[in-house]
VMD Tcl script that draws the C-alpha trace (Angstrom):
set ca {
  {98.49 63.91 37.57}
  {95.91 61.65 39.26}
  {98.55 60.57 41.77}
  {99.35 64.23 42.59}
  {95.65 65.05 43.15}
  {95.24 61.98 45.32}
  {98.23 62.99 47.45}
  {96.85 66.52 47.84}
  {93.47 65.19 48.95}
  {95.17 62.78 51.34}
  {97.16 65.66 52.85}
  {93.95 67.64 53.36}
  {92.40 64.71 55.20}
  {95.20 64.89 57.78}
  {95.75 68.67 57.86}
  {92.08 69.74 58.12}
  {91.44 68.10 61.52}
  {94.68 69.59 62.80}
  {93.60 73.05 61.64}
  {90.20 72.63 63.28}
  {91.84 71.54 66.53}
  {94.08 74.59 66.51}
  {91.10 76.83 65.91}
  {89.15 75.21 68.72}
  {92.13 75.67 71.02}
  {91.63 79.47 70.84}
  {90.02 80.68 74.07}
  {87.39 83.34 73.42}
  {86.46 85.64 76.28}
  {83.78 88.32 76.52}
  {84.30 91.47 78.60}
  {81.39 93.60 79.82}
  {82.17 97.32 79.72}
  {79.65 100.20 79.64}
  {77.94 102.60 77.29}
  {79.71 104.04 74.25}
  {79.85 107.49 75.88}
  {81.36 106.27 79.14}
  {84.90 105.47 80.32}
  {84.53 101.71 80.75}
  {84.10 101.15 77.01}
  {87.39 102.68 75.75}
  {89.40 101.39 78.72}
  {87.92 97.91 78.39}
  {88.47 98.02 74.64}
  {92.15 98.82 75.11}
  {92.59 95.96 77.60}
  {90.79 93.53 75.29}
  {93.00 94.58 72.39}
  {96.15 94.00 74.46}
  {94.98 90.54 75.51}
  {94.03 89.53 71.98}
  {97.27 90.77 70.41}
  {99.74 89.91 73.18}
  {98.43 86.77 74.87}
  {98.77 83.67 72.72}
  {95.62 81.60 72.38}
  {93.20 84.12 73.90}
  {90.84 86.38 71.99}
  {88.83 88.95 73.97}
  {85.82 90.89 72.72}
  {84.13 93.78 74.51}
  {80.40 94.07 75.01}
  {78.56 97.32 75.72}
  {76.29 97.22 78.74}
  {74.61 99.37 81.36}
  {77.98 99.22 83.18}
  {78.92 97.74 86.54}
  {75.69 96.41 88.01}
  {74.67 94.78 84.74}
  {78.16 93.34 84.35}
  {77.80 91.73 87.77}
  {74.46 90.25 86.75}
  {75.95 88.91 83.52}
  {78.91 87.43 85.40}
  {76.56 85.74 87.87}
  {74.87 84.01 84.92}
  {78.22 83.32 83.20}
  {77.13 85.28 80.14}
  {80.41 87.23 80.19}
  {83.86 86.21 81.41}
  {85.19 89.56 82.65}
  {83.71 92.92 83.48}
  {84.41 96.42 84.73}
  {82.54 97.37 87.91}
  {82.74 99.72 90.86}
  {84.77 98.14 93.64}
  {81.93 98.95 96.06}
  {79.44 96.99 93.94}
  {81.83 94.03 93.72}
  {82.13 94.09 97.53}
  {78.37 94.22 98.05}
  {77.75 91.50 95.45}
  {80.32 89.07 96.87}
  {79.22 89.63 100.48}
  {75.47 89.64 99.80}
  {74.80 93.22 100.88}
  {72.27 95.85 99.78}
  {70.79 94.86 96.39}
  {72.53 91.47 96.67}
  {71.17 90.59 100.11}
  {69.07 87.70 98.82}
  {71.45 86.55 96.11}
  {75.19 87.05 96.66}
  {77.51 86.54 93.71}
  {80.31 84.22 94.79}
  {81.72 83.21 91.39}
  {83.68 86.47 90.86}
  {87.35 87.21 91.48}
  {89.48 90.35 91.22}
  {92.07 91.06 88.54}
  {93.06 94.72 89.00}
  {91.89 98.02 90.44}
  {92.16 100.37 87.47}
  {91.49 104.02 88.31}
  {89.51 106.20 90.76}
  {85.89 107.05 89.91}
  {85.17 110.26 91.82}
  {81.66 111.17 92.82}
  {80.77 114.29 90.85}
  {77.74 116.43 91.70}
  {77.17 118.88 88.86}
  {75.03 122.01 89.14}
  {74.73 125.22 87.16}
  {77.33 127.85 87.97}
  {74.70 130.23 89.41}
  {73.09 127.51 91.59}
  {72.72 127.94 95.36}
  {73.57 124.25 95.85}
  {76.88 124.22 97.72}
  {76.77 120.89 99.59}
  {75.00 117.54 99.52}
  {72.58 118.92 102.13}
  {71.45 121.53 99.62}
  {70.02 118.84 97.35}
  {67.01 118.84 99.66}
  {63.94 119.95 97.73}
  {65.81 119.87 94.39}
  {65.37 117.86 91.20}
  {68.31 115.46 91.25}
  {69.41 112.78 88.76}
  {70.68 109.83 90.78}
  {71.34 107.16 88.14}
  {69.27 104.32 86.73}
  {67.37 102.15 89.25}
  {69.70 99.62 90.85}
  {72.78 101.06 89.13}
  {76.12 101.62 90.82}
  {75.39 105.35 90.79}
  {72.09 104.91 92.60}
  {73.60 102.52 95.14}
  {76.29 105.07 95.96}
  {73.73 107.87 96.18}
  {71.80 105.89 98.78}
  {74.96 105.50 100.87}
  {75.57 109.25 100.75}
  {72.00 109.99 101.80}
  {72.46 107.77 104.85}
  {75.33 109.86 106.26}
  {73.60 113.15 105.42}
  {70.32 111.95 107.02}
  {68.34 112.46 103.82}
  {65.94 110.19 101.94}
  {64.28 110.25 98.54}
  {61.29 111.90 100.25}
  {63.48 114.98 100.83}
  {64.04 115.64 97.12}
  {62.63 115.09 93.66}
  {64.93 112.21 92.73}
  {65.05 111.15 89.09}
  {66.16 107.53 88.65}
  {67.52 107.93 85.14}
  {70.67 107.00 83.25}
  {73.71 109.23 82.89}
  {72.81 110.02 79.28}
  {69.27 110.98 80.31}
  {70.64 113.15 83.10}
  {72.79 115.10 80.66}
  {69.86 115.70 78.32}
  {67.48 116.76 81.08}
  {70.06 118.98 82.75}
  {70.67 120.85 79.48}
  {66.90 121.33 79.16}
  {66.82 122.64 82.76}
  {64.61 119.80 83.97}
  {67.24 118.90 86.60}
  {68.93 121.03 89.25}
  {71.78 118.57 89.78}
  {73.42 115.59 88.07}
  {75.10 112.72 89.90}
  {78.04 110.93 88.28}
  {80.34 108.21 89.64}
  {82.80 108.16 86.80}
  {86.33 108.63 85.59}
  {87.41 112.20 84.86}
  {86.66 113.81 82.51}
  {83.22 112.29 81.95}
  {81.94 112.82 78.42}
  {78.40 113.52 79.65}
  {79.64 116.34 81.90}
  {81.79 117.76 79.10}
  {78.72 117.69 76.87}
  {76.72 119.71 79.41}
  {79.62 122.12 79.99}
  {79.74 122.86 76.26}
  {76.36 124.61 76.47}
  {76.01 125.63 80.15}
  {78.30 127.10 82.79}
  {78.65 124.52 85.55}
  {80.32 123.92 88.90}
  {80.95 120.83 91.01}
  {79.79 120.37 94.60}
  {82.34 119.03 97.12}
  {81.96 116.05 99.43}
  {84.21 116.66 102.40}
  {84.41 117.03 106.16}
  {82.85 114.81 108.83}
  {80.27 113.25 106.51}
  {82.94 112.09 104.07}
  {85.03 110.66 106.91}
  {82.01 108.89 108.40}
  {81.18 107.33 105.04}
  {84.73 106.02 104.55}
  {84.63 104.50 108.05}
  {81.27 102.89 107.31}
  {82.19 101.71 103.80}
  {85.97 101.18 103.58}
  {85.83 100.59 99.83}
  {85.42 104.36 99.37}
  {88.59 106.45 99.21}
  {89.30 110.16 99.44}
  {89.67 111.70 96.01}
  {90.18 114.99 94.21}
  {88.87 116.28 90.90}
  {91.71 118.44 89.63}
  {91.16 122.01 88.54}
  {90.80 122.35 84.79}
  {89.11 118.96 84.48}
  {86.04 120.77 83.17}
  {85.51 124.23 81.65}
  {85.41 126.95 84.30}
  {86.86 124.73 87.04}
  {89.53 126.94 88.64}
  {90.28 124.97 91.83}
  {90.69 121.36 92.95}
  {87.55 119.76 94.39}
  {87.46 117.37 97.35}
  {85.23 114.32 97.02}
  {85.30 110.54 97.42}
  {85.75 107.80 94.86}
  {84.79 104.20 94.23}
  {87.56 102.83 91.99}
  {86.91 100.98 88.74}
  {87.70 97.30 89.18}
  {88.37 94.66 86.52}
  {86.99 91.33 87.71}
  {86.40 87.93 86.16}
  {84.82 84.54 86.65}
  {86.44 82.32 89.25}
  {86.44 79.49 86.68}
  {88.95 81.11 84.29}
  {92.22 79.21 84.06}
  {94.99 80.39 86.38}
  {97.59 80.58 83.62}
  {95.26 82.52 81.33}
  {94.53 85.17 83.96}
  {98.21 85.35 84.90}
  {99.21 86.00 81.29}
  {96.39 88.51 80.76}
  {97.31 90.47 83.91}
  {100.99 90.45 82.92}
  {100.24 91.65 79.39}
  {98.00 94.43 80.66}
  {100.64 95.91 82.94}
  {103.39 95.48 80.36}
  {101.39 97.61 77.88}
  {100.02 100.43 80.02}
  {100.87 102.94 77.29}
  {98.06 101.49 75.16}
  {95.56 101.86 78.00}
  {96.72 105.44 78.63}
  {96.20 106.27 74.97}
  {92.58 105.04 75.02}
  {91.23 107.68 77.44}
  {92.58 110.35 79.78}
  {91.59 108.18 82.73}
  {93.76 105.38 81.38}
  {96.81 107.32 82.56}
  {95.79 106.42 86.13}
  {96.02 102.66 85.56}
  {99.24 101.76 87.36}
  {100.79 98.63 88.82}
  {101.48 100.30 92.18}
  {97.76 101.03 92.70}
  {96.39 97.78 91.26}
  {95.44 96.42 94.69}
  {94.35 99.64 96.44}
  {90.63 99.24 96.85}
  {90.53 95.57 95.90}
  {87.40 94.34 97.67}
  {86.97 90.66 96.71}
  {89.39 87.71 96.62}
  {91.89 87.89 93.77}
  {91.88 85.32 90.99}
  {94.86 82.96 91.59}
  {96.34 83.96 88.23}
  {96.34 87.66 89.14}
  {97.63 86.85 92.62}
  {100.56 84.94 91.10}
  {101.49 87.98 89.01}
  {101.36 90.39 91.96}
  {103.48 88.05 94.06}
  {106.11 88.06 91.31}
  {106.06 91.87 91.36}
  {106.35 92.01 95.17}
  {102.93 93.55 95.76}
  {101.88 90.46 97.70}
  {104.18 88.51 100.00}
}
mol new
graphics top color blue
foreach p $ca { graphics top sphere $p radius 0.5 }
foreach p [lrange $ca 0 end-1] q [lrange $ca 1 end] { graphics top cylinder $p $q radius 0.2 }
display resetview
């Protein structure tokens, strides 16, 4: 009996370090997403679940955040390993433009362009606001200070020759915009988001709304000035009462990561993601737009070598 106990203890002495080594071999990654009511959170959650369940040795956890601009800040400080951002913000961060003029973020690399994020200007159905010009003199939610939404709003103002002095701009979050719009403290909301956006659906459940187009010369001038923007359409039926397609522009959602991640890890994560697109599509309506053939359209920063290897295998890069 004593001999058997001794042998068991001896086995534990050898097995325990091996177990600890195996546990320590597990790579744990943190992905910045967005708020619980947004699109980044469910899409990011689906991608994290795929990586954790399909990629051996890698466990990925999602973290809620104030979305793209905060994710870039967290990546710059290496507090997260991956994040969902607007492709325009990734471009500006990497190249030291706009809010990043004094502090470019060079430690980021692209993994995949996920889906378009159309600009959506929401007004009440009986509003006389019919174009971006008509926001002059109105109470307009433009996003939280320094957010991707606010950055994009500033770019639009530049081509329409407007400034914040021309309107009563409210620098508030998307959730705050929805609440204030329902209470009639705003004349217009400003969303750069996947469709349908839960905040807009929430407003449409209590008020009749319409969307304002972005089209014509101003849209074309903006795309020439900022090539990371693309033409986009919000399809009819996306929101209650929407009976026709709406022309606008979009800044696609972009999954990026730290440059320091291992090439093989990123290769296997990218491969697993595109081999399980059905799980991403099931997480949110916008997930249906995540496709291999559009994974590089709107890519605005250098790709991570692991992602690049995958796209070369698939013939998207020669």
